[in-house]
C-alpha positions in Angstrom: 76.5 -58.3 48.5 73.2 -59.7 48.7 72.3 -62.9 46.5 70.1 -61.5 43.1 66.8 -62.9 42.6 64.2 -62.9 39.5 60.9 -62.2 39.5 58.8 -63.1 36.4 55.3 -61.6 36.1 52.8 -63.4 34.0 49.7 -61.0 33.1 46.4 -62.2 32.2 46.8 -60.7 28.9 49.7 -62.7 28.1 52.6 -60.2 28.8 55.6 -60.9 30.9 57.6 -58.3 33.1 61.0 -60.0 34.1 62.9 -58.0 36.8 66.3 -58.9 38.7 66.4 -57.7 42.4 68.4 -58.2 45.6 67.4 -60.7 48.2 65.2 -58.7 50.3 66.0 -60.1 53.8 68.5 -62.8 54.8 65.7 -63.9 57.4 63.5 -66.7 55.4 60.5 -66.2 57.8 60.6 -62.4 57.0 60.8 -63.4 53.6 57.5 -65.8 53.9 55.8 -63.0 55.9 56.3 -60.1 53.5 55.4 -62.5 50.0 52.3 -63.5 52.2 51.5 -60.0 53.0 52.0 -58.7 49.2 50.0 -61.5 48.2 46.9 -60.2 50.4 47.0 -56.7 49.2 45.1 -55.4 46.1 48.2 -54.1 44.6 51.9 -55.6 44.2 54.2 -52.6 44.7 57.7 -52.9 43.3 60.2 -50.2 43.3 62.2 -50.2 40.0 64.6 -47.9 39.1 63.5 -44.9 41.3 60.2 -45.4 40.8 57.1 -47.0 42.2 55.1 -49.8 40.2 51.5 -50.4 41.4 50.4 -53.8 39.8 46.9 -54.7 40.2 46.6 -58.3 41.4 43.8 -59.1 39.2 45.9 -58.4 36.3 48.8 -61.0 37.3 48.2 -64.5 36.1 50.9 -65.9 38.0 54.5 -64.7 39.1 57.8 -66.8 39.2 60.6 -66.2 41.8 63.9 -67.7 40.9 65.8 -69.1 42.9 63.1 -69.9 45.2 63.1 -68.6 48.7 64.4 -70.8 51.4 61.2 -70.6 53.4 57.6 -71.2 51.3 54.3 -70.0 51.5 52.3 -72.4 53.7 50.5 -75.1 52.3 53.3 -74.9 48.9 53.1 -78.3 47.0 56.8 -79.2 46.7 59.0 -81.3 44.6 56.8 -80.6 41.2 58.4 -80.8 37.6 56.9 -79.3 34.7 56.0 -81.8 31.7 54.8 -81.3 28.0 
């Protein structure tokens, strides 16, 4: 059984979409390539419960993947902590 990941999409209008999904690949390089490709497209495409969601990237403020992938996109700043 593949590990479960959580994807949180935060939208420009303040809404949030929370999804759980199986790890998409055991190859960290493949995960990084897929993430990079998704970020280059005008829509984020996600299969959810047998339906295809096409979410315009312009509507996404930011996204969060938990736990983080082993391979991170190039130039990722690491070791940061949220402070109040």
